[in-house]
KOLVEXLO-995085 format. One record per residue: y, z, x of N, C-alpha, C in turn. Coordinates in pm, 1 decimal, always signed. Last residue first. Layout:
BEGIN
+----------+----------+----------+----------+----------+----------+----------+----------+----------+
|     n.c2 |     n.c3 |     n.c1 |    ca.c2 |    ca.c3 |    ca.c1 |     c.c2 |     c.c3 |     c.c1 |
+----------+----------+----------+----------+----------+----------+----------+----------+----------+
|        Y |        Z |        X |        Y |        Z |        X |        Y |        Z |        X |
...
+----------+----------+----------+----------+----------+----------+----------+----------+----------+
//
This chain:
BEGIN
+----------+----------+----------+----------+----------+----------+----------+----------+----------+
|     n.c2 |     n.c3 |     n.c1 |    ca.c2 |    ca.c3 |    ca.c1 |     c.c2 |     c.c3 |     c.c1 |
+----------+----------+----------+----------+----------+----------+----------+----------+----------+
|  +4354.8 |   +583.3 |  -1662.5 |  +4358.9 |   +719.9 |  -1719.4 |  +4502.0 |   +757.8 |  -1750.9 |
|  +4353.7 |   +345.1 |  -1533.9 |  +4342.6 |   +341.7 |  -1679.4 |  +4352.3 |   +479.3 |  -1743.3 |
|  +4363.1 |   +393.3 |  -1265.7 |  +4474.1 |   +316.1 |  -1323.6 |  +4471.6 |   +321.2 |  -1476.8 |
|  +4121.7 |   +519.4 |  -1222.9 |  +4244.8 |   +597.0 |  -1204.2 |  +4364.9 |   +524.6 |  -1266.0 |
|  +3945.7 |   +305.0 |  -1259.3 |  +3945.7 |   +416.3 |  -1354.9 |  +4074.3 |   +497.8 |  -1344.1 |
|  +4003.1 |   +156.1 |  -1030.5 |  +4031.2 |   +100.9 |  -1163.1 |  +4036.8 |   +210.8 |  -1268.7 |
|  +3907.9 |   +334.5 |   -833.6 |  +4050.0 |   +294.9 |   -835.9 |  +4088.5 |   +240.2 |   -972.9 |
|  +3633.6 |   +341.7 |   -898.3 |  +3714.4 |   +463.3 |   -904.7 |  +3863.4 |   +430.1 |   -912.9 |
|  +3560.0 |    +80.3 |   -842.0 |  +3547.7 |   +129.8 |   -979.7 |  +3634.7 |   +253.8 |   -996.7 |
|  +3600.1 |    +83.8 |   -566.1 |  +3680.9 |     -6.0 |   -650.3 |  +3677.7 |    +38.5 |   -795.7 |
|  +3403.1 |   +269.2 |   -489.0 |  +3544.9 |   +301.2 |   -465.8 |  +3636.8 |   +210.8 |   -547.5 |
|  +3166.3 |   +132.1 |   -552.3 |  +3201.4 |   +253.3 |   -625.5 |  +3349.6 |   +284.9 |   -609.6 |
|  +3185.0 |   -220.0 |   -572.4 |  +3187.7 |   -100.0 |   -489.7 |  +3229.7 |    +18.3 |   -575.6 |
|  +3052.6 |   -543.5 |   -589.2 |  +3091.9 |   -423.8 |   -663.0 |  +3082.6 |   -304.6 |   -568.4 |
|  +2975.5 |   -827.6 |   -580.0 |  +3076.0 |   -765.6 |   -494.7 |  +3136.0 |   -645.7 |   -568.7 |
|  +2629.3 |   -879.0 |   -598.4 |  +2754.1 |   -855.6 |   -670.8 |  +2851.4 |   -788.0 |   -574.6 |
|  +2458.5 |   -911.1 |   -390.0 |  +2450.0 |  -1006.2 |   -499.7 |  +2578.7 |   -999.6 |   -581.5 |
|  +2455.1 |   -876.2 |    -38.5 |  +2510.3 |   -836.5 |   -168.1 |  +2494.4 |   -949.0 |   -268.3 |
|  +2144.3 |   -896.3 |   +142.4 |  +2281.8 |   -938.4 |   +112.4 |  +2325.0 |   -892.2 |    -25.8 |
|  +1971.7 |   -628.8 |   +294.0 |  +1973.7 |   -730.3 |   +188.6 |  +2118.4 |   -767.2 |   +156.5 |
|  +1824.5 |   -562.8 |   +588.0 |  +1955.6 |   -555.2 |   +523.3 |  +1960.0 |   -667.5 |   +420.9 |
|  +1547.5 |   -385.3 |   +696.2 |  +1593.5 |   -503.0 |   +623.2 |  +1730.3 |   -473.9 |   +563.9 |
|  +1326.4 |   -289.5 |   +938.4 |  +1460.2 |   -263.5 |   +886.0 |  +1512.8 |   -391.8 |   +825.2 |
|  +1000.1 |   -166.8 |   +923.9 |  +1082.0 |   -286.8 |   +934.3 |  +1217.7 |   -253.3 |   +872.4 |
|   +883.9 |   +121.3 |  +1083.9 |   +944.4 |    +61.9 |   +964.8 |  +1022.8 |    -64.4 |  +1000.8 |
|   +764.0 |   +274.8 |  +1281.0 |   +713.8 |   +139.9 |  +1256.2 |   +770.6 |    +71.9 |  +1133.1 |
|   +870.7 |   +508.1 |  +1360.0 |   +764.7 |   +516.5 |  +1257.7 |   +711.1 |   +378.7 |  +1219.0 |
|  +1058.5 |   +411.2 |  +1543.9 |   +952.4 |   +502.2 |  +1589.5 |   +837.6 |   +509.2 |  +1489.3 |
|  +1235.8 |   +272.2 |  +1380.3 |  +1151.2 |   +197.9 |  +1474.1 |  +1033.6 |   +282.3 |  +1521.6 |
|  +1348.0 |   +492.9 |  +1251.8 |  +1281.7 |   +388.5 |  +1173.1 |  +1187.4 |   +307.5 |  +1262.8 |
|  +1462.7 |   +623.3 |  +1471.6 |  +1352.3 |   +686.9 |  +1399.4 |  +1276.5 |   +584.3 |  +1315.6 |
|  +1661.5 |   +435.4 |  +1541.8 |  +1559.8 |   +476.2 |  +1639.9 |  +1439.2 |   +538.5 |  +1570.4 |
|  +1815.6 |   +429.0 |  +1307.5 |  +1745.7 |   +308.1 |  +1351.8 |  +1633.7 |   +344.5 |  +1448.9 |
|  +1919.0 |   +688.1 |  +1313.9 |  +1833.7 |   +646.8 |  +1202.8 |  +1751.7 |   +523.7 |  +1240.8 |
|  +2073.6 |   +673.7 |  +1545.2 |  +1961.1 |   +768.1 |  +1540.6 |  +1865.8 |   +734.2 |  +1426.3 |
|  +2264.1 |   +474.8 |  +1475.5 |  +2169.9 |   +451.2 |  +1586.0 |  +2050.4 |   +547.5 |  +1581.9 |
|  +2340.9 |   +355.3 |  +1160.5 |  +2339.3 |   +472.0 |  +1246.3 |  +2228.4 |   +458.4 |  +1350.3 |
|  +2463.9 |    +20.7 |  +1143.7 |  +2362.3 |   +120.3 |  +1107.5 |  +2367.8 |   +235.3 |  +1207.3 |
|  +2632.7 |   -166.3 |  +1251.0 |  +2693.5 |    -50.0 |  +1185.2 |  +2592.2 |    +53.0 |  +1135.9 |
|  +2474.7 |   -368.7 |  +1356.4 |  +2562.5 |   -293.8 |  +1446.4 |  +2619.0 |   -166.7 |  +1382.2 |
|  +2348.2 |   -484.6 |  +1137.5 |  +2266.1 |   -415.2 |  +1238.4 |  +2351.4 |   -327.6 |  +1330.8 |
|  +2562.7 |   -383.3 |   +864.9 |  +2516.8 |   -484.7 |   +959.7 |  +2426.8 |   -411.6 |  +1059.2 |
|  +2621.4 |   -309.4 |   +516.7 |  +2584.2 |   -272.8 |   +653.5 |  +2552.1 |   -397.5 |   +734.2 |
|  +2651.1 |   -410.3 |   +274.0 |  +2773.3 |   -356.7 |   +333.4 |  +2747.2 |   -306.3 |   +475.1 |
|  +2400.8 |   -482.1 |   +180.6 |  +2478.7 |   -580.5 |   +254.5 |  +2611.9 |   -533.3 |   +307.1 |
|  +2185.3 |   -189.7 |   +219.9 |  +2264.5 |   -289.0 |   +147.6 |  +2348.9 |   -374.8 |   +238.6 |
|  +1857.6 |   -145.9 |   +358.5 |  +1998.4 |   -107.9 |   +347.9 |  +2072.3 |   -222.6 |   +279.7 |
|  +1526.5 |    -33.0 |   +367.1 |  +1621.9 |   -132.0 |   +316.6 |  +1760.6 |    -71.0 |   +309.1 |
|  +1249.0 |    -12.2 |   +556.7 |  +1370.7 |    +63.2 |   +524.8 |  +1477.0 |    -39.3 |   +489.6 |
|   +897.4 |    -24.6 |   +520.1 |  +1023.9 |    -98.2 |   +519.4 |  +1137.2 |     -1.5 |   +483.7 |
|   +702.9 |   +164.0 |   +532.8 |   +678.2 |    +36.6 |   +601.0 |   +806.8 |    -43.3 |   +616.2 |
|   +798.9 |   +507.1 |   +593.4 |   +790.4 |   +385.3 |   +512.6 |   +757.3 |   +263.4 |   +598.0 |
|   +759.4 |   +795.1 |   +646.2 |   +702.2 |   +687.8 |   +728.1 |   +688.7 |   +557.1 |   +648.3 |
|   +838.8 |  +1039.7 |   +543.7 |   +785.0 |   +938.3 |   +452.9 |   +714.7 |   +824.5 |   +525.4 |
|   +925.4 |  +1190.3 |   +770.7 |   +829.6 |  +1245.6 |   +674.3 |   +760.5 |  +1136.6 |   +592.0 |
|  +1104.4 |  +1019.8 |   +904.2 |   +990.0 |  +1078.0 |   +975.9 |   +883.2 |  +1127.4 |   +879.4 |
|  +1285.8 |   +968.5 |   +698.9 |  +1213.2 |   +856.9 |   +760.4 |  +1089.7 |   +907.6 |   +834.1 |
|  +1382.0 |  +1228.4 |   +659.9 |  +1304.3 |  +1161.5 |   +554.9 |  +1225.5 |  +1043.7 |   +609.7 |
|  +1517.4 |  +1271.8 |   +903.7 |  +1405.3 |  +1357.9 |   +865.5 |  +1318.0 |  +1290.6 |   +760.8 |
|  +1716.8 |  +1065.0 |   +891.1 |  +1616.9 |  +1067.9 |   +998.0 |  +1495.6 |  +1153.0 |   +960.7 |
|  +1928.1 |  +1019.3 |   +722.5 |  +1792.2 |  +1016.6 |   +665.9 |  +1682.8 |  +1022.7 |   +772.4 |
|  +2220.3 |  +1233.5 |   +734.8 |  +2139.4 |  +1122.1 |   +784.2 |  +1997.9 |  +1132.4 |   +729.1 |
|  +2317.0 |  +1460.7 |   +624.5 |  +2403.0 |  +1343.1 |   +618.9 |  +2326.5 |  +1217.5 |   +661.0 |
|  +2074.8 |  +1647.5 |   +425.1 |  +2138.5 |  +1606.3 |   +549.7 |  +2230.9 |  +1486.5 |   +527.5 |
|  +1941.1 |  +1692.2 |   +187.8 |  +2065.8 |  +1763.6 |   +213.3 |  +2141.9 |  +1715.5 |   +335.9 |
|  +1790.5 |  +1473.0 |    -53.6 |  +1796.7 |  +1530.1 |    +81.2 |  +1936.1 |  +1585.3 |   +107.7 |
|  +1558.0 |  +1392.8 |   -308.3 |  +1691.4 |  +1443.4 |   -274.5 |  +1686.4 |  +1502.8 |   -134.5 |
|  +1386.1 |  +1111.4 |   -393.6 |  +1377.0 |  +1231.0 |   -311.1 |  +1518.7 |  +1271.4 |   -272.0 |
|  +1226.9 |   +938.6 |   -647.4 |  +1356.6 |   +975.8 |   -591.9 |  +1340.0 |  +1108.1 |   -519.4 |
|  +1007.0 |   +663.5 |   -707.6 |  +1026.4 |   +804.9 |   -674.1 |  +1166.3 |   +824.6 |   -616.4 |
|  +1020.7 |   +403.0 |   -800.0 |   +898.7 |   +480.3 |   -822.9 |   +918.4 |   +629.2 |   -799.7 |
|  +1239.2 |   +171.0 |   -942.5 |  +1227.7 |   +292.9 |   -861.9 |  +1101.5 |   +370.1 |   -900.4 |
|  +1270.6 |    -32.3 |  -1121.4 |  +1226.0 |    -68.7 |   -986.5 |  +1193.1 |    +53.8 |   -901.0 |
|  +1378.8 |    +72.7 |  -1356.0 |  +1237.1 |    +33.9 |  -1353.0 |  +1184.6 |     -0.3 |  -1214.4 |
|  +1566.2 |   +362.5 |  -1357.6 |  +1564.4 |   +222.0 |  -1315.8 |  +1419.2 |   +180.1 |  -1293.7 |
|  +1550.4 |   +630.3 |  -1393.9 |  +1544.8 |   +546.8 |  -1514.0 |  +1542.4 |   +397.6 |  -1482.1 |
|  +1597.7 |   +744.6 |  -1152.7 |  +1460.2 |   +748.7 |  -1203.2 |  +1442.2 |   +660.9 |  -1326.7 |
|  +1878.0 |   +713.6 |  -1145.0 |  +1791.8 |   +636.0 |  -1055.1 |  +1647.5 |   +632.2 |  -1104.9 |
|  +1954.9 |   +900.1 |  -1344.3 |  +1991.0 |   +758.4 |  -1356.6 |  +1900.4 |   +671.9 |  -1269.0 |
|  +1854.1 |  +1139.3 |  -1233.5 |  +1804.9 |  +1091.3 |  -1362.8 |  +1833.6 |   +942.7 |  -1379.7 |
|  +2016.0 |  +1157.2 |  -1002.4 |  +1870.3 |  +1142.6 |   -990.2 |  +1810.2 |  +1087.7 |  -1119.4 |
|  +2266.6 |  +1194.4 |  -1116.1 |  +2242.6 |  +1076.8 |  -1032.0 |  +2093.5 |  +1050.7 |  -1016.9 |
|  +2223.8 |  +1438.9 |  -1247.0 |  +2260.2 |  +1320.0 |  -1324.2 |  +2233.9 |  +1192.8 |  -1244.7 |
|  +2165.8 |  +1606.8 |  -1028.9 |  +2069.8 |  +1593.5 |  -1138.9 |  +2096.9 |  +1467.6 |  -1220.9 |
|  +2397.0 |  +1596.4 |   -867.8 |  +2273.3 |  +1533.7 |   -822.0 |  +2173.1 |  +1513.8 |   -935.1 |
|  +2694.7 |  +1526.7 |  -1063.6 |  +2599.8 |  +1614.8 |   -993.5 |  +2468.0 |  +1543.3 |   -964.0 |
|  +2938.0 |  +1278.5 |   -978.5 |  +2841.4 |  +1331.9 |  -1074.2 |  +2745.7 |  +1423.5 |   -997.5 |
|  +3096.8 |  +1240.0 |   -759.9 |  +3156.3 |  +1219.4 |   -891.3 |  +3068.8 |  +1274.1 |  -1003.0 |
|  +3064.6 |  +1487.2 |   -497.4 |  +3025.6 |  +1366.6 |   -570.0 |  +3091.6 |  +1360.9 |   -707.7 |
|  +3415.5 |  +1466.6 |   -436.8 |  +3283.8 |  +1403.9 |   -442.3 |  +3177.1 |  +1511.7 |   -439.7 |
|  +3640.7 |  +1606.9 |   -397.7 |  +3634.2 |  +1525.4 |   -518.8 |  +3501.0 |  +1454.7 |   -536.9 |
|  +3653.5 |  +1582.5 |    -42.0 |  +3689.3 |  +1653.8 |   -164.7 |  +3690.6 |  +1557.9 |   -283.4 |
|  +3403.4 |  +1369.1 |   +120.5 |  +3518.5 |  +1456.7 |   +108.8 |  +3540.4 |  +1515.3 |    -29.6 |
|  +3185.3 |  +1217.3 |   +202.9 |  +3296.1 |  +1150.7 |   +133.9 |  +3418.3 |  +1237.9 |   +109.7 |
|  +2997.8 |  +1375.0 |   +346.7 |  +3017.9 |  +1234.1 |   +380.6 |  +3148.8 |  +1177.5 |   +326.3 |
|  +3013.4 |  +1627.5 |   +224.6 |  +3035.6 |  +1614.1 |   +369.0 |  +3066.9 |  +1470.2 |   +408.8 |
|  +2950.2 |  +1552.4 |    -39.7 |  +3078.4 |  +1615.4 |     -9.7 |  +3111.7 |  +1602.6 |   +138.4 |
|  +2689.3 |  +1463.9 |     +1.9 |  +2791.6 |  +1369.0 |    -45.2 |  +2930.3 |  +1424.7 |    -16.0 |
|  +2564.7 |  +1703.0 |    +74.6 |  +2577.5 |  +1597.1 |   +175.4 |  +2677.9 |  +1490.4 |   +132.6 |
|  +2587.7 |  +1849.2 |   -166.3 |  +2646.1 |  +1899.8 |    -42.0 |  +2663.8 |  +1788.7 |    +61.4 |
|  +2439.3 |  +1696.0 |   -347.6 |  +2582.8 |  +1717.0 |   -369.5 |  +2651.2 |  +1761.3 |   -240.5 |
|  +2215.3 |  +1484.1 |   -153.9 |  +2246.2 |  +1600.5 |   -237.3 |  +2397.9 |  +1610.5 |   -256.4 |
|  +2131.8 |  +1142.4 |   -159.0 |  +2209.4 |  +1248.1 |    -96.9 |  +2236.4 |  +1361.1 |   -196.8 |
|  +1812.4 |  +1024.4 |   -207.1 |  +1940.1 |  +1049.9 |   -273.8 |  +2009.8 |  +1166.7 |   -205.9 |
|  +1594.4 |   +772.3 |   -132.5 |  +1649.9 |   +897.0 |    -82.0 |  +1789.5 |   +914.1 |   -139.5 |
|  +1348.3 |   +622.3 |   -320.7 |  +1492.8 |   +627.1 |   -296.8 |  +1529.0 |   +766.3 |   -247.1 |
|  +1071.0 |   +417.3 |   -280.8 |  +1119.8 |   +555.0 |   -277.5 |  +1268.4 |   +549.7 |   -242.3 |
|   +862.1 |   +190.2 |   -425.7 |   +999.0 |   +210.1 |   -379.1 |  +1037.0 |   +357.4 |   -393.4 |
|   +565.0 |    +23.1 |   -350.6 |   +623.7 |   +148.3 |   -399.4 |   +762.8 |   +162.9 |   -339.6 |
|   +504.4 |   -227.2 |   -249.5 |   +434.3 |   -180.9 |   -368.6 |   +497.3 |    -57.8 |   -430.2 |
|   +770.1 |   -448.9 |   -135.2 |   +651.9 |   -365.5 |   -120.3 |   +592.6 |   -326.8 |   -253.9 |
|   +995.6 |   -591.4 |   -185.7 |   +944.6 |   -596.2 |    -48.8 |   +821.8 |   -508.9 |    -26.3 |
|  +1100.0 |   -549.1 |   -432.2 |  +1026.5 |   -674.4 |   -410.6 |   +958.6 |   -680.6 |   -274.5 |
|  +1254.7 |   -322.1 |   -401.7 |  +1123.6 |   -310.4 |   -467.2 |  +1037.6 |   -434.7 |   -444.1 |
|  +1488.0 |   -434.9 |   -290.7 |  +1406.3 |   -342.0 |   -212.1 |  +1265.1 |   -335.4 |   -270.0 |
|  +1584.3 |   -582.2 |   -506.6 |  +1545.0 |   -651.4 |   -383.0 |  +1457.3 |   -563.0 |   -295.5 |
|  +1636.7 |   -370.3 |   -684.7 |  +1543.5 |   -478.7 |   -721.3 |  +1493.0 |   -549.3 |   -595.8 |
|  +1826.6 |   -222.3 |   -542.2 |  +1698.1 |   -161.2 |   -576.5 |  +1594.1 |   -266.3 |   -613.2 |
|  +2035.5 |   -411.6 |   -532.0 |  +1975.4 |   -360.1 |   -408.8 |  +1837.2 |   -301.8 |   -437.0 |
|  +2090.3 |   -436.9 |   -806.0 |  +2046.5 |   -554.2 |   -730.1 |  +1979.1 |   -511.6 |   -599.6 |
|  +2179.4 |   -176.6 |   -856.9 |  +2058.0 |   -226.0 |   -923.7 |  +2002.7 |   -347.4 |   -849.9 |
|  +2413.7 |   -168.9 |   -702.3 |  +2302.2 |    -79.8 |   -672.7 |  +2171.7 |   -132.3 |   -732.3 |
|  +2564.6 |   -363.7 |   -837.5 |  +2533.3 |   -379.7 |   -695.8 |  +2416.5 |   -293.1 |   -652.8 |
|  +2592.2 |   -248.6 |  -1092.7 |  +2511.6 |   -370.0 |  -1075.1 |  +2475.9 |   -395.7 |   -928.9 |
|  +2579.9 |   +113.5 |  -1039.9 |  +2638.9 |    -11.7 |  -1087.2 |  +2549.4 |   -130.8 |  -1051.3 |
|  +2616.9 |   +454.1 |  -1065.5 |  +2515.9 |   +349.1 |  -1057.5 |  +2571.5 |   +221.2 |  -1119.3 |
|  +2813.2 |   +636.2 |   -877.7 |  +2824.9 |   +563.8 |  -1005.4 |  +2727.4 |   +447.0 |   -995.0 |
|  +2680.5 |   +742.5 |   -651.7 |  +2769.9 |   +825.0 |   -734.5 |  +2793.3 |   +766.5 |   -872.7 |
|  +2479.8 |   +696.3 |   -450.6 |  +2466.9 |   +647.7 |   -588.2 |  +2552.3 |   +730.2 |   -685.2 |
|  +2418.0 |   +755.6 |   -185.9 |  +2480.0 |   +859.1 |   -269.9 |  +2468.6 |   +824.1 |   -417.9 |
|  +2099.2 |   +650.5 |    -41.2 |  +2241.6 |   +644.8 |    -67.2 |  +2287.4 |   +759.0 |   -154.5 |
|  +1820.6 |   +442.1 |    +66.9 |  +1889.6 |   +569.1 |    +45.8 |  +2037.4 |   +547.7 |    +17.4 |
|  +1482.3 |   +324.1 |    +57.1 |  +1626.1 |   +301.7 |    +68.9 |  +1693.7 |   +432.8 |    +37.0 |
|  +1160.4 |   +209.8 |   +143.0 |  +1253.8 |   +321.5 |   +132.2 |  +1396.3 |   +269.8 |   +140.7 |
|   +836.1 |   +110.5 |    +50.9 |   +973.1 |    +71.0 |    +82.3 |  +1063.1 |   +190.7 |    +56.1 |
|   +501.2 |    +75.1 |   +145.7 |   +605.6 |   +162.2 |    +93.3 |   +741.5 |   +116.9 |   +144.1 |
|   +215.0 |    -91.0 |    +61.6 |   +337.3 |   -104.9 |   +139.4 |   +448.8 |    -24.5 |    +72.3 |
|   -117.4 |     +0.0 |    +84.0 |     +0.0 |     +0.0 |     +0.0 |   +124.1 |     +0.0 |    +88.8 |
+----------+----------+----------+----------+----------+----------+----------+----------+----------+
//
């Protein structure tokens, strides 16, 4: 069985996220999503984040038909999860390039034998753009 792993904050689940999850799921038999905890989102993005609590973000992800499992993690990096899960494939979204991936995460992915795949964006949608639009309409 080929296991695929992807990760993120998923503060506002949108079409870009769904496209990423669909493409990730196509690359194996089981898709596991690493979801940043509220504490790690706050550390990564700052005050005012996360926009939704982890329980709501996890429920939304679990409701997506492409997702088989959601694992919440507290760290800012997924190195521990990569070591524990040992996926066959680690998928990142098109907002990343091989040069912008975290070097320690890449090293661990290679150590466990995971193929690293960056899937191109299908929709040019960003959570931060949605947030800006919402602020203009409130």
